[in-house]
C-alpha positions as semicolon CSV with decimal commas, in nm:
position;residue;x (nm);y (nm);z (nm)
1;M;0,000;0,000;0,000
2;V;0,119;0,349;-0,059
3;S;0,125;0,605;0,219
4;F;0,268;0,955;0,236
5;R;0,506;1,149;0,463
6;K;0,594;1,515;0,395
7;K;0,851;1,495;0,121
8;K;0,875;1,609;-0,241
9;S;0,985;1,281;-0,388
10;S;0,747;1,002;-0,475
11;K;1,021;0,756;-0,394
12;N;1,021;0,591;-0,050
13;V;0,651;0,501;-0,028
14;D;0,561;0,406;0,327
15;T;0,401;0,079;0,232
16;T;0,253;-0,136;0,501
17;T;0,078;-0,464;0,437
18;G;0,066;-0,665;0,121
19;K;0,077;-0,997;-0,055
20;D;0,056;-1,143;-0,404
21;G;0,247;-0,861;-0,566
22;D;0,109;-0,594;-0,335
23;A;0,307;-0,271;-0,342
24;A;0,390;-0,326;0,024
25;N;0,637;-0,598;-0,059
26;S;0,859;-0,369;-0,260
27;P;1,087;-0,091;-0,139
28;D;1,028;0,080;-0,475
29;A;0,662;0,123;-0,401
30;K;0,725;0,336;-0,098
31;V;0,567;0,672;-0,175
32;E;0,595;0,885;0,136
33;E;0,329;1,096;0,291
34;T;0,346;1,442;0,146
35;Q;0,496;1,554;-0,179
36;T;0,499;1,932;-0,148
37;E;0,449;2,167;0,142
38;P;0,105;2,328;0,094
39;K;0,037;2,694;0,171
40;P;-0,301;2,706;0,342
41;A;-0,408;2,977;0,584
42;P;-0,229;2,980;0,921
43;V;-0,370;2,725;1,163
44;P;-0,338;2,695;1,539
45;S;-0,017;2,537;1,661
46;K;-0,211;2,294;1,881
47;P;-0,212;1,952;1,711
48;P;-0,558;1,847;1,585
49;Q;-0,754;1,598;1,792
50;M;-1,015;1,341;1,687
51;E;-1,284;1,544;1,863
52;D;-1,205;1,832;1,624
53;I;-1,320;1,629;1,322
54;P;-1,689;1,739;1,310
55;D;-1,593;2,109;1,309
56;L;-1,319;2,051;1,053
57;L;-1,557;1,864;0,823
58;E;-1,813;2,143;0,849
59;T;-1,549;2,397;0,752
60;M;-1,444;2,182;0,455
61;M;-1,803;2,160;0,334
62;T;-1,910;2,522;0,390
63;E;-1,596;2,729;0,333
64;K;-1,376;2,769;0,027
65;G;-1,017;2,861;-0,048
66;E;-0,769;2,893;0,237
67;K;-1,014;2,817;0,519
68;S;-1,122;2,491;0,356
69;A;-0,761;2,398;0,274
70;A;-0,653;2,466;0,633
71;A;-0,925;2,234;0,766
72;T;-0,829;1,968;0,509
73;K;-0,469;1,996;0,627
74;R;-0,580;1,920;0,982
75;I;-0,773;1,613;0,864
76;Y;-0,461;1,499;0,678
77;E;-0,248;1,549;0,990
78;L;-0,488;1,328;1,188
79;C;-0,414;1,033;0,957
80;D;-0,053;1,097;0,864
81;V;0,230;0,853;0,927
82;G;0,255;0,964;1,290
83;H;-0,115;0,896;1,351
84;K;-0,176;0,563;1,180
85;Q;-0,392;0,454;1,474
86;N;-0,655;0,710;1,370
87;R;-0,705;0,581;1,016
88;V;-0,957;0,303;1,085
89;P;-1,167;0,500;1,341
90;M;-1,186;0,797;1,103
91;V;-1,348;0,581;0,834
92;C;-1,512;0,286;1,012
93;S;-1,628;0,411;1,353
94;G;-1,958;0,550;1,220
95;K;-1,895;0,876;1,409
96;Y;-1,783;1,077;1,105
97;D;-1,822;1,095;0,731
98;V;-1,474;1,211;0,631
99;L;-1,495;1,058;0,283
100;T;-1,765;1,279;0,131
101;P;-1,594;1,610;0,225
102;L;-1,256;1,479;0,107
103;A;-1,412;1,366;-0,221
104;Q;-1,567;1,712;-0,258
105;C;-1,224;1,871;-0,207
106;L;-1,097;1,674;-0,508
107;T;-1,321;1,888;-0,730
108;Q;-1,176;2,217;-0,603
109;E;-0,975;2,439;-0,832
110;S;-0,749;2,522;-0,538
111;G;-0,438;2,309;-0,566
112;D;-0,369;2,310;-0,191
113;G;-0,704;2,167;-0,085
114;R;-0,707;1,912;-0,367
115;H;-0,352;1,801;-0,294
116;L;-0,416;1,759;0,077
117;A;-0,737;1,566;0,011
118;C;-0,542;1,329;-0,216
119;L;-0,283;1,272;0,055
120;A;-0,546;1,209;0,323
121;L;-0,740;0,966;0,102
122;N;-0,418;0,779;0,024
123;N;-0,343;0,733;0,391
124;L;-0,700;0,631;0,471
125;S;-0,700;0,377;0,185
126;I;-0,423;0,170;0,342
127;P;-0,603;-0,030;0,616
128;T;-0,795;-0,329;0,484
129;E;-1,104;-0,234;0,687
130;N;-1,110;0,107;0,518
131;K;-1,074;-0,033;0,166
132;R;-1,414;-0,200;0,185
133;V;-1,586;0,120;0,301
134;M;-1,407;0,341;0,048
135;A;-1,450;0,109;-0,253
136;L;-1,792;-0,044;-0,177
137;G;-1,961;0,174;0,085
138;P;-2,211;0,462;0,055
139;S;-1,940;0,716;-0,030
140;S;-1,761;0,495;-0,283
141;S;-1,913;0,661;-0,588
142;A;-1,808;1,005;-0,464
143;V;-1,456;0,889;-0,375
144;I;-1,390;0,698;-0,698
145;G;-1,562;0,969;-0,901
146;G;-1,350;1,242;-0,744
147;L;-1,028;1,050;-0,802
148;C;-1,129;0,985;-1,164
149;K;-1,207;1,353;-1,219
150;V;-0,858;1,459;-1,111
151;I;-0,700;1,199;-1,343
152;A;-0,928;1,296;-1,634
153;E;-0,838;1,663;-1,594
154;D;-0,467;1,575;-1,588
155;K;-0,406;1,762;-1,263
156;Q;-0,064;1,736;-1,100
157;E;-0,217;1,509;-0,835
158;S;-0,321;1,250;-1,096
159;Y;-0,052;1,006;-0,987
160;L;-0,168;1,031;-0,624
161;C;-0,519;0,942;-0,736
162;C;-0,389;0,641;-0,930
163;I;-0,203;0,526;-0,620
164;C;-0,516;0,563;-0,404
165;L;-0,723;0,361;-0,653
166;M;-0,447;0,100;-0,664
167;N;-0,455;0,076;-0,285
168;L;-0,831;0,014;-0,297
169;S;-0,788;-0,246;-0,571
170;F;-0,588;-0,472;-0,339
171;L;-0,929;-0,568;-0,197
172;E;-1,016;-0,829;-0,458
173;A;-1,385;-0,811;-0,370
174;S;-1,384;-0,454;-0,500
175;I;-1,220;-0,489;-0,840
176;T;-1,525;-0,573;-1,051
177;T;-1,732;-0,298;-0,892
178;M;-1,452;-0,044;-0,932
179;L;-1,413;-0,104;-1,306
180;Q;-1,789;-0,067;-1,351
181;H;-1,764;0,295;-1,234
182;S;-1,953;0,487;-1,502
183;P;-2,105;0,811;-1,372
184;V;-2,403;0,980;-1,536
185;A;-2,607;1,288;-1,455
186;E;-2,865;1,242;-1,181
187;G;-3,185;1,099;-1,322
188;S;-3,017;0,969;-1,639
189;D;-3,018;0,608;-1,751
190;P;-2,707;0,401;-1,672
191;V;-2,435;0,395;-1,938
192;A;-2,205;0,098;-1,986
193;P;-1,841;0,172;-1,897
194;L;-1,715;0,122;-2,252
195;D;-1,975;0,370;-2,379
196;N;-1,894;0,641;-2,125
197;P;-1,582;0,859;-2,168
198;E;-1,606;0,947;-1,797
199;S;-1,588;0,584;-1,680
200;L;-1,281;0,464;-1,494
201;I;-1,176;0,230;-1,774
202;R;-1,195;0,500;-2,043
203;I;-1,008;0,750;-1,823
204;L;-0,728;0,496;-1,769
205;E;-0,720;0,420;-2,141
206;K;-0,691;0,791;-2,224
207;L;-0,412;0,837;-1,969
208;L;-0,209;0,555;-2,123
209;N;-0,285;0,660;-2,482
210;N;-0,168;1,017;-2,415
211;A;0,155;0,915;-2,244
212;P;0,482;0,992;-2,426
213;A;0,642;0,689;-2,593
214;V;0,939;0,728;-2,356
215;P;0,808;0,922;-2,055
216;K;1,058;1,121;-1,850
217;S;1,134;0,915;-1,543
218;G;1,002;1,065;-1,221
219;S;0,783;1,324;-1,391
220;G;0,420;1,364;-1,284
221;K;0,305;1,223;-1,617
222;S;0,528;0,916;-1,599
223;E;0,430;0,851;-1,236
224;G;0,063;0,869;-1,330
225;V;0,111;0,614;-1,607
226;R;0,320;0,389;-1,382
227;W;0,067;0,374;-1,100
228;A;-0,222;0,347;-1,345
229;C;-0,057;0,031;-1,477
230;G;-0,028;-0,092;-1,118
231;L;-0,400;-0,036;-1,075
232;I;-0,477;-0,213;-1,405
233;K;-0,258;-0,505;-1,294
234;N;-0,486;-0,561;-0,995
235;L;-0,811;-0,499;-1,182
236;A;-0,709;-0,746;-1,457
237;K;-0,725;-1,040;-1,213
238;S;-1,099;-1,075;-1,285
239;E;-1,221;-1,240;-1,605
240;E;-1,510;-0,994;-1,626
241;N;-1,266;-0,702;-1,608
242;A;-1,028;-0,867;-1,855
243;A;-1,314;-0,885;-2,105
244;L;-1,357;-0,509;-2,077
245;F;-0,984;-0,437;-2,102
246;G;-0,966;-0,654;-2,415
247;K;-1,203;-0,412;-2,590
248;T;-0,983;-0,108;-2,523
249;D;-0,635;0,010;-2,627
250;I;-0,497;-0,082;-2,286
251;P;-0,344;-0,418;-2,394
252;K;-0,161;-0,239;-2,677
253;C;-0,042;0,035;-2,441
254;V;0,111;-0,203;-2,185
255;V;0,279;-0,405;-2,460
256;D;0,421;-0,080;-2,599
257;N;0,551;0,012;-2,252
258;I;0,773;-0,296;-2,263
259;R;0,856;-0,260;-2,632
260;N;0,971;0,102;-2,587
261;T;1,176;0,061;-2,270
262;T;1,551;0,110;-2,293
263;A;1,624;-0,082;-1,972
264;P;1,706;-0,453;-1,997
265;P;1,478;-0,685;-1,796
266;S;1,755;-0,752;-1,546
267;R;1,737;-0,385;-1,448
268;W;1,361;-0,367;-1,399
269;T;1,273;-0,297;-1,039
270;S;0,963;-0,411;-0,858
271;N;0,673;-0,171;-0,917
272;S;0,847;-0,006;-1,212
273;L;0,645;0,074;-1,523
274;E;0,792;-0,231;-1,696
275;D;0,719;-0,457;-1,401
276;F;0,358;-0,344;-1,375
277;S;0,308;-0,370;-1,752
278;L;0,445;-0,724;-1,758
279;F;0,206;-0,826;-1,480
280;V;-0,086;-0,671;-1,670
281;I;0,009;-0,888;-1,970
282;L;0,040;-1,194;-1,745
283;N;-0,302;-1,135;-1,588
284;L;-0,478;-1,061;-1,917
285;A;-0,315;-1,365;-2,082
286;Q;-0,500;-1,593;-1,838
287;W;-0,833;-1,517;-2,001
288;P;-0,938;-1,608;-2,357
289;V;-1,151;-1,291;-2,364
290;S;-0,841;-1,069;-2,349
291;R;-0,572;-1,299;-2,490
292;D;-0,655;-1,214;-2,852
293;A;-0,606;-0,843;-2,784
294;L;-0,257;-0,913;-2,648
295;I;-0,166;-1,125;-2,949
296;A;-0,293;-0,853;-3,184
297;A;-0,076;-0,600;-2,997
298;G;0,236;-0,812;-3,060
299;A;0,280;-0,934;-2,703
300;I;0,440;-1,263;-2,808
301;D;0,720;-1,090;-3,000
302;V;0,782;-0,861;-2,702
303;I;0,784;-1,139;-2,441
304;K;1,004;-1,388;-2,629
305;P;1,329;-1,188;-2,590
306;I;1,264;-1,153;-2,216
307;M;1,226;-1,532;-2,187
308;A;1,538;-1,587;-2,395
309;E;1,745;-1,375;-2,157
310;G;1,654;-1,609;-1,873
311;D;1,596;-1,326;-1,627
312;L;1,395;-1,368;-1,311
313;Q;1,097;-1,210;-1,484
Protein backbone atom coordinates (compact mmCIF):
# COMPACT_ATOMS: atom_id res chain seq x y z
CA MET A 1 0.00 0.00 0.00
CA VAL A 2 1.19 3.49 -0.59
CA SER A 3 1.25 6.05 2.19
CA PHE A 4 2.68 9.55 2.36
CA ARG A 5 5.06 11.49 4.63
CA LYS A 6 5.94 15.15 3.95
CA LYS A 7 8.51 14.95 1.21
CA LYS A 8 8.75 16.09 -2.41
CA SER A 9 9.85 12.81 -3.88
CA SER A 10 7.47 10.02 -4.75
CA LYS A 11 10.21 7.56 -3.94
CA ASN A 12 10.21 5.91 -0.50
CA VAL A 13 6.51 5.01 -0.28
CA ASP A 14 5.61 4.06 3.27
CA THR A 15 4.01 0.79 2.32
CA THR A 16 2.53 -1.36 5.01
CA THR A 17 0.78 -4.64 4.37
CA GLY A 18 0.66 -6.65 1.21
CA LYS A 19 0.77 -9.97 -0.55
CA ASP A 20 0.56 -11.43 -4.04
CA GLY A 21 2.47 -8.61 -5.66
CA ASP A 22 1.09 -5.94 -3.35
CA ALA A 23 3.07 -2.71 -3.42
CA ALA A 24 3.90 -3.26 0.24
CA ASN A 25 6.37 -5.98 -0.59
CA SER A 26 8.59 -3.69 -2.60
CA PRO A 27 10.87 -0.91 -1.39
CA ASP A 28 10.28 0.80 -4.75
CA ALA A 29 6.62 1.23 -4.01
CA LYS A 30 7.25 3.36 -0.98
CA VAL A 31 5.67 6.72 -1.75
CA GLU A 32 5.95 8.85 1.36
CA GLU A 33 3.29 10.96 2.91
CA THR A 34 3.46 14.42 1.46
CA GLN A 35 4.96 15.54 -1.79
CA THR A 36 4.99 19.32 -1.48
CA GLU A 37 4.49 21.67 1.42
CA PRO A 38 1.05 23.28 0.94
CA LYS A 39 0.37 26.94 1.71
CA PRO A 40 -3.01 27.06 3.42
CA ALA A 41 -4.08 29.77 5.84
CA PRO A 42 -2.29 29.80 9.21
CA VAL A 43 -3.70 27.25 11.63
CA PRO A 44 -3.38 26.95 15.39
CA SER A 45 -0.17 25.37 16.61
CA LYS A 46 -2.11 22.94 18.81
CA PRO A 47 -2.12 19.52 17.11
CA PRO A 48 -5.58 18.47 15.85
CA GLN A 49 -7.54 15.98 17.92
CA MET A 50 -10.15 13.41 16.87
CA GLU A 51 -12.84 15.44 18.63
CA ASP A 52 -12.05 18.32 16.24
CA ILE A 53 -13.20 16.29 13.22
CA PRO A 54 -16.89 17.39 13.10
CA ASP A 55 -15.93 21.09 13.09
CA LEU A 56 -13.19 20.51 10.53
CA LEU A 57 -15.57 18.64 8.23
CA GLU A 58 -18.13 21.43 8.49
CA THR A 59 -15.49 23.97 7.52
CA MET A 60 -14.44 21.82 4.55
CA MET A 61 -18.03 21.60 3.34
CA THR A 62 -19.10 25.22 3.90
CA GLU A 63 -15.96 27.29 3.33
CA LYS A 64 -13.76 27.69 0.27
CA GLY A 65 -10.17 28.61 -0.48
CA GLU A 66 -7.69 28.93 2.37
CA LYS A 67 -10.14 28.17 5.19
CA SER A 68 -11.22 24.91 3.56
CA ALA A 69 -7.61 23.98 2.74
CA ALA A 70 -6.53 24.66 6.33
CA ALA A 71 -9.25 22.34 7.66
CA THR A 72 -8.29 19.68 5.09
CA LYS A 73 -4.69 19.96 6.27
CA ARG A 74 -5.80 19.20 9.82
CA ILE A 75 -7.73 16.13 8.64
CA TYR A 76 -4.61 14.99 6.78
CA GLU A 77 -2.48 15.49 9.90
CA LEU A 78 -4.88 13.28 11.88
CA CYS A 79 -4.14 10.33 9.57
CA ASP A 80 -0.53 10.97 8.64
CA VAL A 81 2.30 8.53 9.27
CA GLY A 82 2.55 9.64 12.90
CA HIS A 83 -1.15 8.96 13.51
CA LYS A 84 -1.76 5.63 11.80
CA GLN A 85 -3.92 4.54 14.74
CA ASN A 86 -6.55 7.10 13.70
CA ARG A 87 -7.05 5.81 10.16
CA VAL A 88 -9.57 3.03 10.85
CA PRO A 89 -11.67 5.00 13.41
CA MET A 90 -11.86 7.97 11.03
CA VAL A 91 -13.48 5.81 8.34
CA CYS A 92 -15.12 2.86 10.12
CA SER A 93 -16.28 4.11 13.53
CA GLY A 94 -19.58 5.50 12.20
CA LYS A 95 -18.95 8.76 14.09
CA TYR A 96 -17.83 10.77 11.05
CA ASP A 97 -18.22 10.95 7.31
CA VAL A 98 -14.74 12.11 6.31
CA LEU A 99 -14.95 10.58 2.83
CA THR A 100 -17.65 12.79 1.31
CA PRO A 101 -15.94 16.10 2.25
CA LEU A 102 -12.56 14.79 1.07
CA ALA A 103 -14.12 13.66 -2.21
CA GLN A 104 -15.67 17.12 -2.58
CA CYS A 105 -12.24 18.71 -2.07
CA LEU A 106 -10.97 16.74 -5.08
CA THR A 107 -13.21 18.88 -7.30
CA GLN A 108 -11.76 22.17 -6.03
CA GLU A 109 -9.75 24.39 -8.32
CA SER A 110 -7.49 25.22 -5.38
CA GLY A 111 -4.38 23.09 -5.66
CA ASP A 112 -3.69 23.10 -1.91
CA GLY A 113 -7.04 21.67 -0.85
CA ARG A 114 -7.07 19.12 -3.67
CA HIS A 115 -3.52 18.01 -2.94
CA LEU A 116 -4.16 17.59 0.77
CA ALA A 117 -7.37 15.66 0.11
CA CYS A 118 -5.42 13.29 -2.16
CA LEU A 119 -2.83 12.72 0.55
CA ALA A 120 -5.46 12.09 3.23
CA LEU A 121 -7.40 9.66 1.02
CA ASN A 122 -4.18 7.79 0.24
CA ASN A 123 -3.43 7.33 3.91
CA LEU A 124 -7.00 6.31 4.71
CA SER A 125 -7.00 3.77 1.85
CA ILE A 126 -4.23 1.70 3.42
CA PRO A 127 -6.03 -0.30 6.16
CA THR A 128 -7.95 -3.29 4.84
CA GLU A 129 -11.04 -2.34 6.87
CA ASN A 130 -11.10 1.07 5.18
CA LYS A 131 -10.74 -0.33 1.66
CA ARG A 132 -14.14 -2.00 1.85
CA VAL A 133 -15.86 1.20 3.01
CA MET A 134 -14.07 3.41 0.48
CA ALA A 135 -14.50 1.09 -2.53
CA LEU A 136 -17.92 -0.44 -1.77
CA GLY A 137 -19.61 1.74 0.85
CA PRO A 138 -22.11 4.62 0.55
CA SER A 139 -19.40 7.16 -0.30
CA SER A 140 -17.61 4.95 -2.83
CA SER A 141 -19.13 6.61 -5.88
CA ALA A 142 -18.08 10.05 -4.64
CA VAL A 143 -14.56 8.89 -3.75
CA ILE A 144 -13.90 6.98 -6.98
CA GLY A 145 -15.62 9.69 -9.01
CA GLY A 146 -13.50 12.42 -7.44
CA LEU A 147 -10.28 10.50 -8.02
CA CYS A 148 -11.29 9.85 -11.64
CA LYS A 149 -12.07 13.53 -12.19
CA VAL A 150 -8.58 14.59 -11.11
CA ILE A 151 -7.00 11.99 -13.43
CA ALA A 152 -9.28 12.96 -16.34
CA GLU A 153 -8.38 16.63 -15.94
CA ASP A 154 -4.67 15.75 -15.88
CA LYS A 155 -4.06 17.62 -12.63
CA GLN A 156 -0.64 17.36 -11.00
CA GLU A 157 -2.17 15.09 -8.35
CA SER A 158 -3.21 12.50 -10.96
CA TYR A 159 -0.52 10.06 -9.87
CA LEU A 160 -1.68 10.31 -6.24
CA CYS A 161 -5.19 9.42 -7.36
CA CYS A 162 -3.89 6.41 -9.30
CA ILE A 163 -2.03 5.26 -6.20
CA CYS A 164 -5.16 5.63 -4.04
CA LEU A 165 -7.23 3.61 -6.53
CA MET A 166 -4.47 1.00 -6.64
CA ASN A 167 -4.55 0.76 -2.85
CA LEU A 168 -8.31 0.14 -2.97
CA SER A 169 -7.88 -2.46 -5.71
CA PHE A 170 -5.88 -4.72 -3.39
CA LEU A 171 -9.29 -5.68 -1.97
CA GLU A 172 -10.16 -8.29 -4.58
CA ALA A 173 -13.85 -8.11 -3.70
CA SER A 174 -13.84 -4.54 -5.00
CA ILE A 175 -12.20 -4.89 -8.40
CA THR A 176 -15.25 -5.73 -10.51
CA THR A 177 -17.32 -2.98 -8.92
CA MET A 178 -14.52 -0.44 -9.32
CA LEU A 179 -14.13 -1.04 -13.06
CA GLN A 180 -17.89 -0.67 -13.51
CA HIS A 181 -17.64 2.95 -12.34
CA SER A 182 -19.53 4.87 -15.02
CA PRO A 183 -21.05 8.11 -13.72
CA VAL A 184 -24.03 9.80 -15.36
CA ALA A 185 -26.07 12.88 -14.55
CA GLU A 186 -28.65 12.42 -11.81
CA GLY A 187 -31.85 10.99 -13.22
CA SER A 188 -30.17 9.69 -16.39
CA ASP A 189 -30.18 6.08 -17.51
CA PRO A 190 -27.07 4.01 -16.72
CA VAL A 191 -24.35 3.95 -19.38
CA ALA A 192 -22.05 0.98 -19.86
CA PRO A 193 -18.41 1.72 -18.97
CA LEU A 194 -17.15 1.22 -22.52
CA ASP A 195 -19.75 3.70 -23.79
CA ASN A 196 -18.94 6.41 -21.25
CA PRO A 197 -15.82 8.59 -21.68
CA GLU A 198 -16.06 9.47 -17.97
CA SER A 199 -15.88 5.84 -16.80
CA LEU A 200 -12.81 4.64 -14.94
CA ILE A 201 -11.76 2.30 -17.74
CA ARG A 202 -11.95 5.00 -20.43
CA ILE A 203 -10.08 7.50 -18.23
CA LEU A 204 -7.28 4.96 -17.69
CA GLU A 205 -7.20 4.20 -21.41
CA LYS A 206 -6.91 7.91 -22.24
CA LEU A 207 -4.12 8.37 -19.69
CA LEU A 208 -2.09 5.55 -21.23
CA ASN A 209 -2.85 6.60 -24.82
CA ASN A 210 -1.68 10.17 -24.15
CA ALA A 211 1.55 9.15 -22.44
CA PRO A 212 4.82 9.92 -24.26
CA ALA A 213 6.42 6.89 -25.93
CA VAL A 214 9.39 7.28 -23.56
CA PRO A 215 8.08 9.22 -20.55
CA LYS A 216 10.58 11.21 -18.50
CA SER A 217 11.34 9.15 -15.43
CA GLY A 218 10.02 10.65 -12.21
CA SER A 219 7.83 13.24 -13.91
CA GLY A 220 4.20 13.64 -12.84
CA LYS A 221 3.05 12.23 -16.17
CA SER A 222 5.28 9.16 -15.99
CA GLU A 223 4.30 8.51 -12.36
CA GLY A 224 0.63 8.69 -13.30
CA VAL A 225 1.11 6.14 -16.07
CA ARG A 226 3.20 3.89 -13.82
CA TRP A 227 0.67 3.74 -11.00
CA ALA A 228 -2.22 3.47 -13.45
CA CYS A 229 -0.57 0.31 -14.77
CA GLY A 230 -0.28 -0.92 -11.18
CA LEU A 231 -4.00 -0.36 -10.75
CA ILE A 232 -4.77 -2.13 -14.05
CA LYS A 233 -2.58 -5.05 -12.94
CA ASN A 234 -4.86 -5.61 -9.95
CA LEU A 235 -8.11 -4.99 -11.82
CA ALA A 236 -7.09 -7.46 -14.57
CA LYS A 237 -7.25 -10.40 -12.13
CA SER A 238 -10.99 -10.75 -12.85
CA GLU A 239 -12.21 -12.40 -16.05
CA GLU A 240 -15.10 -9.94 -16.26
CA ASN A 241 -12.66 -7.02 -16.08
CA ALA A 242 -10.28 -8.67 -18.55
CA ALA A 243 -13.14 -8.85 -21.05
CA LEU A 244 -13.57 -5.09 -20.77
CA PHE A 245 -9.84 -4.37 -21.02
CA GLY A 246 -9.66 -6.54 -24.15
CA LYS A 247 -12.03 -4.12 -25.90
CA THR A 248 -9.83 -1.08 -25.23
CA ASP A 249 -6.35 0.10 -26.27
CA ILE A 250 -4.97 -0.82 -22.86
CA PRO A 251 -3.44 -4.18 -23.94
CA LYS A 252 -1.61 -2.39 -26.77
CA CYS A 253 -0.42 0.35 -24.41
CA VAL A 254 1.11 -2.03 -21.85
CA VAL A 255 2.79 -4.05 -24.60
CA ASP A 256 4.21 -0.80 -25.99
CA ASN A 257 5.51 0.12 -22.52
CA ILE A 258 7.73 -2.96 -22.63
CA ARG A 259 8.56 -2.60 -26.32
CA ASN A 260 9.71 1.02 -25.87
CA THR A 261 11.76 0.61 -22.70
CA THR A 262 15.51 1.10 -22.93
CA ALA A 263 16.24 -0.82 -19.72
CA PRO A 264 17.06 -4.53 -19.97
CA PRO A 265 14.78 -6.85 -17.96
CA SER A 266 17.55 -7.52 -15.46
CA ARG A 267 17.37 -3.85 -14.48
CA TRP A 268 13.61 -3.67 -13.99
CA THR A 269 12.73 -2.97 -10.39
CA SER A 270 9.63 -4.11 -8.58
CA ASN A 271 6.73 -1.71 -9.17
CA SER A 272 8.47 -0.06 -12.12
CA LEU A 273 6.45 0.74 -15.23
CA GLU A 274 7.92 -2.31 -16.96
CA ASP A 275 7.19 -4.57 -14.01
CA PHE A 276 3.58 -3.44 -13.75
CA SER A 277 3.08 -3.70 -17.52
CA LEU A 278 4.45 -7.24 -17.58
CA PHE A 279 2.06 -8.26 -14.80
CA VAL A 280 -0.86 -6.71 -16.70
CA ILE A 281 0.09 -8.88 -19.70
CA LEU A 282 0.40 -11.94 -17.45
CA ASN A 283 -3.02 -11.35 -15.88
CA LEU A 284 -4.78 -10.61 -19.17
CA ALA A 285 -3.15 -13.65 -20.82
CA GLN A 286 -5.00 -15.93 -18.38
CA TRP A 287 -8.33 -15.17 -20.01
CA PRO A 288 -9.38 -16.08 -23.57
CA VAL A 289 -11.51 -12.91 -23.64
CA SER A 290 -8.41 -10.69 -23.49
CA ARG A 291 -5.72 -12.99 -24.90
CA ASP A 292 -6.55 -12.14 -28.52
CA ALA A 293 -6.06 -8.43 -27.84
CA LEU A 294 -2.57 -9.13 -26.48
CA ILE A 295 -1.66 -11.25 -29.49
CA ALA A 296 -2.93 -8.53 -31.84
CA ALA A 297 -0.76 -6.00 -29.97
CA GLY A 298 2.36 -8.12 -30.60
CA ALA A 299 2.80 -9.34 -27.03
CA ILE A 300 4.40 -12.63 -28.08
CA ASP A 301 7.20 -10.90 -30.00
CA VAL A 302 7.82 -8.61 -27.02
CA ILE A 303 7.84 -11.39 -24.41
CA LYS A 304 10.04 -13.88 -26.29
CA PRO A 305 13.29 -11.88 -25.90
CA ILE A 306 12.64 -11.53 -22.16
CA MET A 307 12.26 -15.32 -21.87
CA ALA A 308 15.38 -15.87 -23.95
CA GLU A 309 17.45 -13.75 -21.57
CA GLY A 310 16.54 -16.09 -18.73
CA ASP A 311 15.96 -13.26 -16.27
CA LEU A 312 13.95 -13.68 -13.11
CA GLN A 313 10.97 -12.10 -14.84
